[in-house]
All heavy atoms as an XYZ file, in Angstrom:
695
protein
N      14.391    -15.904     98.460
C      13.667    -17.133     98.233
C      13.333    -17.250     96.753
O      13.001    -16.277     96.100
C      12.384    -17.120     99.047
C      11.609    -18.391     98.972
S      10.348    -18.336    100.247
C       9.155    -19.357     99.521
N      13.413    -18.458     96.212
C      13.103    -18.641     94.797
C      12.195    -19.847     94.603
O      12.208    -20.787     95.389
C      14.383    -18.801     93.985
O      15.059    -19.971     94.372
N      11.417    -19.774     93.559
C      10.567    -20.886     93.158
C      11.276    -21.638     92.042
O      12.048    -21.056     91.285
C       9.217    -20.380     92.638
C       8.392    -19.685     93.723
O       8.619    -19.956     94.914
O       7.527    -18.876     93.360
N      10.972    -22.919     91.907
C      11.524    -23.682     90.798
C      10.953    -23.139     89.494
O       9.802    -22.703     89.453
C      11.164    -25.154     90.961
N      11.741    -23.114     88.425
C      11.199    -22.689     87.137
C       9.989    -23.544     86.768
O       9.932    -24.734     87.089
C      12.349    -22.938     86.158
C      13.571    -22.945     87.001
C      13.135    -23.511     88.326
N       9.015    -22.938     86.115
C       7.822    -23.674     85.737
C       7.505    -23.468     84.268
O       7.724    -22.387     83.713
C       6.630    -23.239     86.593
O       6.336    -21.872     86.396
N       7.025    -24.528     83.630
C       6.602    -24.463     82.236
C       5.137    -24.061     82.209
O       4.304    -24.679     82.881
C       6.799    -25.813     81.553
C       6.376    -25.888     80.092
C       7.219    -24.939     79.243
C       6.498    -27.305     79.578
N       4.837    -23.012     81.445
C       3.468    -22.517     81.354
C       3.152    -22.235     79.890
O       4.022    -22.340     79.031
C       3.312    -21.250     82.195
C       3.620    -21.477     83.663
C       3.422    -20.229     84.499
O       2.740    -19.301     84.125
N       4.047    -20.214     85.666
N       1.908    -21.886     79.616
C       1.560    -21.495     78.256
C       0.563    -20.349     78.289
O      -0.195    -20.196     79.249
C       1.000    -22.677     77.459
O      -0.216    -23.107     78.001
N       0.609    -19.551     77.222
C      -0.320    -18.443     77.093
C      -1.665    -18.981     76.623
O      -1.775    -20.142     76.216
C       0.190    -17.407     76.066
O       0.154    -18.011     74.765
C       1.584    -16.925     76.398
N      -2.674    -18.138     76.624
C      -3.982    -18.533     76.120
C      -3.954    -18.901     74.648
O      -4.803    -19.650     74.174
N      -2.952    -18.395     73.913
C      -2.825    -18.707     72.494
C      -2.032    -19.985     72.248
O      -1.932    -20.437     71.115
C      -2.139    -17.547     71.747
C      -2.944    -16.270     71.730
C      -2.713    -15.430     72.982
O      -1.670    -15.593     73.649
O      -3.597    -14.623     73.308
N      -1.406    -20.540     73.271
C      -0.673    -21.793     73.125
C       0.839    -21.671     73.080
O       1.534    -22.668     72.899
N       1.390    -20.467     73.235
C       2.847    -20.305     73.263
C       3.371    -20.773     74.615
O       2.907    -20.325     75.663
C       3.239    -18.842     73.035
C       2.919    -18.349     71.654
C       1.748    -17.659     71.407
C       3.791    -18.590     70.599
C       1.439    -17.204     70.131
C       3.501    -18.143     69.322
C       2.329    -17.459     69.099
O       2.034    -17.022     67.837
N       4.343    -21.678     74.595
C       4.916    -22.207     75.823
C       6.088    -21.345     76.283
O       6.844    -20.833     75.463
C       5.389    -23.641     75.594
C       4.247    -24.570     75.230
C       4.728    -25.957     74.865
O       5.765    -26.067     74.162
O       4.070    -26.913     75.272
N       6.217    -21.221     77.603
C       7.315    -20.432     78.157
C       7.718    -20.974     79.517
O       6.987    -21.716     80.157
C       6.942    -18.949     78.267
C       5.775    -18.624     79.172
C       5.971    -18.250     80.500
C       4.470    -18.666     78.703
C       4.910    -17.934     81.329
C       3.395    -18.355     79.524
C       3.616    -17.987     80.834
O       2.560    -17.684     81.660
N       8.940    -20.614     79.919
C       9.459    -20.964     81.241
C       9.428    -19.695     82.073
O       9.877    -18.634     81.630
C      10.902    -21.511     81.160
C      11.470    -21.731     82.549
C      10.927    -22.791     80.361
N       8.907    -19.817     83.283
C       8.855    -18.680     84.205
C       9.669    -19.030     85.441
O       9.551    -20.123     85.985
C       7.414    -18.398     84.593
C       7.262    -17.191     85.479
C       5.804    -16.914     85.721
N       5.628    -15.679     86.466
C       4.465    -15.266     86.899
N       3.368    -15.964     86.649
N       4.377    -14.142     87.567
N      10.495    -18.076     85.863
C      11.350    -18.284     87.026
C      11.260    -17.057     87.930
O      11.477    -15.933     87.484
C      12.789    -18.509     86.579
S      13.904    -18.851     87.954
N      10.944    -17.297     89.182
C      10.893    -16.215     90.173
C      11.989    -16.453     91.203
O      12.079    -17.520     91.785
C       9.547    -16.207     90.877
C       8.393    -15.934     89.975
C       7.109    -15.930     90.763
N       5.987    -16.152     89.870
C       4.765    -16.329     90.267
N       4.472    -16.339     91.549
N       3.807    -16.513     89.400
N      12.802    -15.422     91.424
C      13.886    -15.536     92.401
C      14.249    -14.156     92.924
O      14.410    -13.211     92.151
C      15.109    -16.205     91.776
N      14.348    -14.043     94.218
C      14.799    -12.810     94.870
C      14.067    -11.561     94.363
O      14.684    -10.538     94.069
C      16.312    -12.644     94.697
C      17.083    -13.806     95.301
O      16.651    -14.317     96.365
O      18.092    -14.213     94.709
N      12.768    -11.661     94.206
C      11.965    -10.528     93.775
C      11.891    -10.343     92.274
O      11.113     -9.534     91.780
N      12.698    -11.074     91.522
C      12.650    -10.986     90.055
C      11.666    -12.014     89.514
O      11.438    -13.061     90.123
C      14.026    -11.238     89.461
N      11.061    -11.697     88.400
C      10.109    -12.593     87.745
C      10.442    -12.569     86.257
O      10.131    -11.615     85.560
C       8.683    -12.097     88.004
C       7.626    -13.064     87.527
O       7.965    -14.092     86.911
O       6.431    -12.787     87.770
N      11.125    -13.608     85.772
C      11.589    -13.645     84.387
C      10.863    -14.722     83.592
O      10.538    -15.788     84.107
C      13.090    -13.902     84.328
C      13.886    -12.742     84.894
O      13.560    -11.589     84.568
O      14.827    -12.985     85.664
N      10.637    -14.417     82.320
C       9.953    -15.325     81.405
C      10.764    -15.447     80.123
O      11.251    -14.450     79.601
C       8.546    -14.780     81.061
O       7.783    -14.701     82.266
C       7.836    -15.657     80.062
N      10.905    -16.672     79.621
C      11.556    -16.917     78.335
C      10.682    -17.898     77.565
O      10.302    -18.943     78.092
C      12.977    -17.505     78.506
C      13.603    -17.788     77.152
C      13.857    -16.588     79.314
N      10.369    -17.542     76.322
C       9.546    -18.410     75.484
C      10.364    -19.586     74.963
O      11.530    -19.437     74.591
C       8.932    -17.613     74.330
C       7.776    -16.771     74.815
C       7.979    -15.482     75.271
C       6.491    -17.285     74.851
C       6.928    -14.715     75.747
C       5.426    -16.529     75.324
C       5.655    -15.246     75.764
O       4.607    -14.502     76.242
N       9.746    -20.758     74.920
C      10.411    -21.983     74.495
C      10.932    -21.863     73.068
O      12.030    -22.335     72.766
C       9.465    -23.198     74.623
C       9.059    -23.412     76.080
C      10.082    -24.451     74.023
C      10.203    -23.712     77.026
N      10.188    -21.213     72.169
C      10.658    -21.115     70.783
C      11.930    -20.277     70.686
O      12.789    -20.562     69.857
C       9.549    -20.636     69.832
C       8.913    -19.337     70.145
N       7.941    -19.193     71.113
C       9.081    -18.116     69.595
C       7.544    -17.934     71.145
N       8.224    -17.258     70.234
N      12.108    -19.286     71.552
C      13.358    -18.517     71.567
C      14.501    -19.386     72.103
O      15.620    -19.364     71.572
C      13.219    -17.250     72.396
C      12.354    -16.190     71.720
C      12.356    -14.885     72.471
N      13.623    -14.176     72.392
C      14.007    -13.389     71.384
N      13.226    -13.223     70.338
N      15.164    -12.776     71.418
N      14.246    -20.135     73.170
C      15.271    -21.019     73.730
C      15.724    -22.049     72.696
O      16.924    -22.286     72.533
C      14.739    -21.743     74.968
C      14.568    -20.920     76.228
C      13.867    -21.757     77.308
C      15.900    -20.418     76.741
N      14.775    -22.646     72.005
C      15.112    -23.663     71.008
C      15.904    -23.053     69.853
O      16.890    -23.635     69.391
C      13.856    -24.345     70.482
C      14.108    -25.382     69.393
C      14.990    -26.508     69.918
C      12.814    -25.909     68.857
N      15.491    -21.865     69.401
C      16.208    -21.230     68.301
C      17.674    -20.982     68.675
O      18.580    -21.284     67.903
C      15.536    -19.917     67.886
C      16.129    -19.364     66.628
C      15.646    -19.750     65.383
C      17.209    -18.490     66.670
C      16.220    -19.278     64.220
C      17.787    -18.006     65.516
C      17.292    -18.402     64.294
O      17.871    -17.937     63.136
N      17.905    -20.467     69.861
C      19.272    -20.209     70.326
C      20.032    -21.520     70.518
O      21.207    -21.620     70.155
C      19.261    -19.369     71.617
C      20.631    -19.342     72.273
C      18.792    -17.950     71.315
N      19.381    -22.542     71.047
C      20.042    -23.840     71.243
C      20.489    -24.433     69.911
O      21.561    -25.037     69.821
C      19.105    -24.800     71.965
N      19.700    -24.252     68.879
C      20.013    -24.819     67.562
C      20.983    -23.975     66.754
O      21.777    -24.502     65.984
C      18.726    -25.003     66.750
C      17.857    -26.124     67.242
C      18.472    -27.492     66.984
O      18.983    -27.728     65.872
O      18.446    -28.322     67.904
N      20.905    -22.638     66.899
C      21.649    -21.738     66.014
C      22.720    -20.903     66.702
O      23.495    -20.236     66.030
C      20.669    -20.805     65.303
C      19.682    -21.574     64.471
O      20.019    -22.114     63.440
N      18.452    -21.657     64.943
N      22.735    -20.893     68.020
C      23.697    -20.101     68.772
C      23.140    -18.731     69.131
O      22.273    -18.187     68.436
N      23.631    -18.179     70.205
C      23.152    -16.901     70.710
C      23.401    -15.761     69.724
O      22.576    -14.863     69.571
C      23.801    -16.592     72.060
C      23.272    -15.400     72.828
C      21.771    -15.507     73.064
C      24.007    -15.256     74.145
N      24.513    -15.818     68.997
C      24.835    -14.760     68.038
C      23.866    -14.731     66.853
O      23.775    -13.731     66.148
C      26.260    -14.911     67.518
C      27.297    -14.643     68.598
O      26.956    -13.976     69.601
O      28.441    -15.107     68.444
N      23.148    -15.811     66.612
C      22.214    -15.883     65.485
C      20.886    -15.187     65.785
O      20.064    -15.043     64.884
C      21.948    -17.345     65.122
N      20.692    -14.750     67.030
C      19.428    -14.111     67.407
C      19.690    -12.801     68.133
O      19.804    -12.767     69.359
C      18.593    -15.041     68.292
C      17.196    -14.545     68.633
C      16.351    -14.385     67.378
C      16.524    -15.509     69.601
N      19.768    -11.700     67.391
C      19.912    -10.403     68.054
C      18.753    -10.191     69.035
O      17.626    -10.650     68.791
C      19.851     -9.407     66.900
C      20.287    -10.187     65.700
C      19.756    -11.576     65.928
N      19.006     -9.520     70.126
C      18.017     -9.368     71.203
C      16.691     -8.804     70.726
O      15.638     -9.181     71.225
C      18.599     -8.490     72.311
N      16.720     -7.905     69.736
C      15.473     -7.274     69.301
C      14.689     -8.123     68.295
O      13.534     -7.831     67.998
C      15.758     -5.891     68.699
C      16.480     -5.904     67.377
C      17.996     -6.030     67.467
O      18.546     -6.216     68.572
O      18.645     -5.945     66.408
N      15.290     -9.174     67.756
C      14.615    -10.008     66.763
C      13.526    -10.861     67.399
O      13.584    -11.205     68.576
C      15.619    -10.924     66.067
C      16.305    -10.299     64.884
C      16.731     -8.981     64.900
C      16.554    -11.029     63.747
C      17.369     -8.405     63.814
C      17.200    -10.476     62.657
C      17.593     -9.168     62.699
O      18.234     -8.601     61.629
N      12.548    -11.222     66.577
C      11.490    -12.146     66.982
C      11.810    -13.518     66.406
O      12.506    -13.638     65.403
C      10.142    -11.694     66.431
C       9.653    -10.410     67.010
N       8.431     -9.899     66.705
C      10.216     -9.522     67.868
C       8.241     -8.758     67.344
N       9.333     -8.506     68.055
N      11.273    -14.553     67.034
C      11.347    -15.900     66.475
C       9.934    -16.242     66.022
O       8.999    -16.280     66.814
C      11.879    -16.920     67.501
C      11.834    -18.333     66.925
C      13.306    -16.567     67.907
N       9.798    -16.458     64.723
C       8.502    -16.701     64.089
C       8.304    -18.191     63.843
O       9.234    -18.890     63.458
C       8.468    -15.934     62.758
C       7.289    -16.250     61.917
N       6.014    -15.828     62.229
C       7.189    -16.944     60.757
C       5.180    -16.243     61.294
N       5.864    -16.928     60.394
N       7.075    -18.659     64.064
C       6.691    -20.027     63.714
C       6.256    -20.034     62.248
O       5.321    -19.325     61.882
C       5.531    -20.496     64.591
C       5.897    -20.727     66.014
N       5.949    -19.715     66.943
C       6.229    -21.862     66.672
C       6.295    -20.225     68.115
N       6.478    -21.515     67.980
N       6.925    -20.825     61.416
C       6.583    -20.890     59.988
C       5.148    -21.367     59.784
O       4.441    -20.847     58.935
C       7.543    -21.813     59.241
C       8.961    -21.294     59.184
C       9.845    -22.327     58.490
N      11.242    -22.054     58.698
C      12.021    -21.453     57.816
N      11.543    -21.058     56.672
N      13.284    -21.249     58.090
N       4.742    -22.390     60.505
C       3.349    -22.825     60.469
C       2.676    -22.214     61.685
O       3.288    -22.091     62.742
C       3.209    -24.364     60.489
O       3.829    -24.863     61.664
C       3.844    -24.988     59.266
N       1.427    -21.814     61.558
C       0.771    -21.074     62.643
C       0.290    -21.957     63.802
O      -0.846    -21.883     64.233
C      -0.394    -20.395     61.924
C      -0.721    -21.311     60.804
C       0.588    -21.910     60.371
N       1.199    -22.774     64.300
C       0.899    -23.633     65.457
C       1.865    -23.217     66.557
O       3.040    -23.573     66.522
C       1.052    -25.124     65.115
C       0.166    -25.487     63.923
C       0.736    -25.985     66.327
C       0.416    -26.870     63.369
N       1.407    -22.429     67.540
C       2.328    -21.839     68.517
C       3.067    -22.832     69.402
O       4.133    -22.511     69.907
C       1.439    -20.915     69.347
C       0.059    -21.341     69.091
C       0.029    -22.025     67.762
N       2.553    -24.024     69.567
C       3.241    -25.005     70.409
C       4.129    -25.929     69.598
O       4.793    -26.804     70.152
C       2.244    -25.827     71.231
C       1.084    -26.331     70.431
C      -0.163    -25.771     70.367
C       1.051    -27.469     69.570
N      -0.960    -26.490     69.510
C      -0.240    -27.540     69.001
C       1.976    -28.426     69.207
C      -0.624    -28.532     68.105
C       1.603    -29.417     68.305
C       0.312    -29.462     67.777
N       4.205    -25.748     68.267
C       5.057    -26.582     67.417
C       6.463    -25.979     67.386
O       6.861    -25.267     66.474
C       4.481    -26.692     66.006
C       5.232    -27.618     65.043
C       5.358    -29.026     65.614
C       4.556    -27.625     63.700
N       7.202    -26.261     68.439
C       8.546    -25.695     68.626
C       9.605    -26.678     68.143
O      10.284    -27.329     68.929
C       8.754    -25.341     70.101
C       7.807    -24.261     70.547
O       7.649    -23.253     69.875
N       7.147    -24.471     71.673
N       9.722    -26.787     66.827
C      10.743    -27.635     66.212
C      11.696    -26.730     65.430
O      11.279    -25.682     64.925
C      10.116    -28.672     65.262
O       9.413    -27.986     64.229
C       9.172    -29.597     66.014
N      12.956    -27.106     65.297
C      13.906    -26.248     64.592
C      13.446    -25.856     63.184
O      13.599    -24.708     62.775
C      15.185    -27.085     64.546
C      15.087    -27.957     65.753
C      13.613    -28.287     65.869
N      12.854    -26.783     62.454
C      12.424    -26.495     61.081
C      11.254    -25.513     61.032
O      11.010    -24.899     59.988
C      12.040    -27.791     60.375
N      10.548    -25.341     62.126
C       9.381    -24.461     62.154
C       9.708    -23.051     62.644
O       8.829    -22.206     62.710
C       8.283    -25.072     63.033
C       6.957    -24.385     62.837
O       6.574    -24.033     61.733
N       6.258    -24.160     63.933
N      10.957    -22.781     62.984
C      11.316    -21.490     63.583
C      12.287    -20.712     62.711
O      13.214    -21.281     62.136
C      11.941    -21.715     64.964
C      11.080    -22.491     65.956
C      11.857    -22.741     67.242
C       9.775    -21.779     66.239
N      12.059    -19.399     62.625
C      12.929    -18.522     61.851
C      13.041    -17.187     62.585
O      12.076    -16.701     63.159
C      12.391    -18.328     60.413
C      11.023    -17.723     60.388
C      13.352    -17.534     59.567
N      14.241    -16.602     62.591
C      14.464    -15.291     63.205
C      14.091    -14.209     62.204
O      14.463    -14.288     61.031
C      15.921    -15.139     63.620
N      13.340    -13.227     62.668
C      12.919    -12.127     61.794
C      13.009    -10.803     62.544
O      12.892    -10.754     63.763
C      11.487    -12.321     61.254
C      11.390    -13.537     60.361
C      10.484    -12.404     62.376
N      13.202     -9.737     61.775
C      13.174     -8.401     62.367
C      11.749     -8.095     62.818
O      10.790     -8.562     62.202
C      13.640     -7.366     61.348
C      15.087     -7.509     60.961
C      15.494     -6.523     59.887
O      14.623     -6.049     59.131
O      16.701     -6.243     59.812
N      11.579     -7.332     63.877
C      10.232     -7.032     64.383
C       9.299     -6.437     63.326
O       8.119     -6.810     63.257
C      10.482     -6.040     65.519
C      11.887     -6.293     65.942
C      12.621     -6.735     64.706
N       9.800     -5.539     62.490
C       8.958     -4.913     61.465
C       8.469     -5.946     60.454
O       7.322     -5.917     60.016
C       9.713     -3.789     60.749
C      10.096     -2.636     61.658
C      11.374     -2.898     62.471
O      12.123     -3.855     62.175
O      11.607     -2.146     63.430
N       9.355     -6.854     60.075
C       9.001     -7.931     59.146
C       7.927     -8.827     59.760
O       6.967     -9.220     59.104
C      10.259     -8.742     58.815
C      10.028     -9.903     57.890
C       9.771     -9.478     56.455
O      10.128     -8.353     56.079
O       9.200    -10.285     55.715
N       8.079     -9.135     61.017
C       7.133     -9.983     61.718
C       5.755     -9.311     61.786
O       4.723     -9.948     61.553
C       7.664    -10.288     63.125
C       7.113    -11.522     63.723
N       7.010    -11.684     65.077
C       6.626    -12.660     63.176
C       6.499    -12.871     65.335
N       6.252    -13.485     64.186
N       5.733     -8.024     62.065
C       4.473     -7.274     62.117
C       3.805     -7.242     60.750
O       2.582     -7.419     60.647
C       4.712     -5.845     62.600
O       5.118     -5.859     63.943
N       4.576     -7.007     59.686
C       3.998     -6.996     58.328
C       3.326     -8.314     58.022
O       2.249     -8.364     57.432
C       5.074     -6.704     57.283
C       5.352     -5.239     57.085
C       6.184     -4.991     55.826
N       7.521     -5.537     55.900
C       8.557     -4.908     56.455
N       8.413     -3.708     56.976
N       9.741     -5.472     56.486
N       3.971     -9.379     58.430
C       3.397    -10.701     58.174
C       2.053    -10.861     58.891
O       1.062    -11.244     58.287
C       4.361    -11.811     58.612
C       3.729    -13.154     58.648
N       3.392    -13.825     57.493
C       3.345    -13.934     59.673
C       2.826    -14.978     57.822
N       2.790    -15.067     59.134
N       2.036    -10.573     60.174
C       0.825    -10.809     60.959
C      -0.270     -9.774     60.714
O      -1.452    -10.108     60.767
C       1.165    -10.899     62.447
C       1.840    -12.190     62.796
N       1.201    -13.404     62.792
C       3.127    -12.456     63.136
C       2.033    -14.363     63.115
N       3.226    -13.814     63.335
N       0.091     -8.533     60.431
C      -0.919     -7.490     60.216
C      -1.421     -7.426     58.778
O      -2.566     -7.061     58.536
C      -0.363     -6.127     60.626
C      -0.045     -5.963     62.108
C       0.618     -4.619     62.355
C      -1.300     -6.109     62.953
N      -0.550     -7.768     57.821
C      -0.909     -7.600     56.412
C      -0.826     -8.900     55.620
O      -0.913     -8.877     54.392
C      -0.006     -6.545     55.767
C      -0.048     -5.234     56.481
N      -1.156     -4.423     56.505
C       0.888     -4.607     57.241
C      -0.898     -3.347     57.224
N       0.335     -3.434     57.691
N      -0.634    -10.027     56.315
C      -0.598    -11.355     55.689
C       0.448    -11.439     54.570
O       0.219    -12.046     53.544
C      -1.981    -11.739     55.170
C      -2.111    -13.241     54.966
O      -1.433    -13.994     55.690
O      -2.875    -13.660     54.081
N       1.596    -10.796     54.778
C       2.685    -10.874     53.818
C       3.618    -12.030     54.208
O       3.776    -12.322     55.394
C       3.476     -9.571     53.782
C       2.668     -8.407     53.259
C       3.481     -7.115     53.243
O       4.632     -7.076     53.687
N       2.879     -6.067     52.747
N       4.238    -12.687     53.237
C       5.177    -13.775     53.570
C       6.349    -13.251     54.400
O       6.761    -12.100     54.243
C       5.674    -14.270     52.218
C       4.808    -13.635     51.190
C       4.131    -12.460     51.817
N       6.877    -14.091     55.250
C       8.026    -13.721     56.081
C       9.306    -14.014     55.297
O       9.468    -15.097     54.753
C       8.035    -14.535     57.404
C       9.344    -14.367     58.133
C       6.887    -14.118     58.274
N      10.169    -13.012     55.244
C      11.497    -13.183     54.663
C      12.463    -13.410     55.818
O      12.508    -12.619     56.751
C      11.896    -11.959     53.862
C      11.050    -11.731     52.624
C      11.560    -10.538     51.849
N      11.676     -9.353     52.695
C      10.865     -8.312     52.649
N       9.857     -8.274     51.822
N      11.049     -7.279     53.446
N      13.224    -14.488     55.722
C      14.181    -14.793     56.774
C      15.269    -13.739     56.822
O      15.798    -13.338     55.792
C      14.796    -16.167     56.554
C      15.714    -16.591     57.683
C      16.155    -18.030     57.547
O      15.713    -18.743     56.683
N      17.035    -18.423     58.424
N      15.596    -13.302     58.025
C      16.667    -12.334     58.198
C      18.005    -13.031     58.099
O      18.116    -14.220     58.370
C      16.533    -11.667     59.577
O      15.290    -11.019     59.658
N      19.046    -12.281     57.707
C      20.386    -12.903     57.579
C      20.906    -13.408     58.898
O      20.511    -13.068     59.936
C      21.251    -11.776     57.046
C      20.459    -10.538     57.076
C      19.057    -10.880     57.411
């Protein structure tokens, strides 16, 4: 048995799609979906994060999203360093 996918958001405002089917419960964030839709699956290695350039978590526009390595993303959020776009 499966439920229809549902659009939800975290307490911080990040939007995601949740789908439950046959005992599985999967979640995909909208900003990751949009990044892949705009740039292709090969442009986003599985371990990379998709960062919002402006700190508005629900502003999921192509110009506001950039792929970054996890370490780079952590440096930005923990130490307020600028994000360098990954190749």
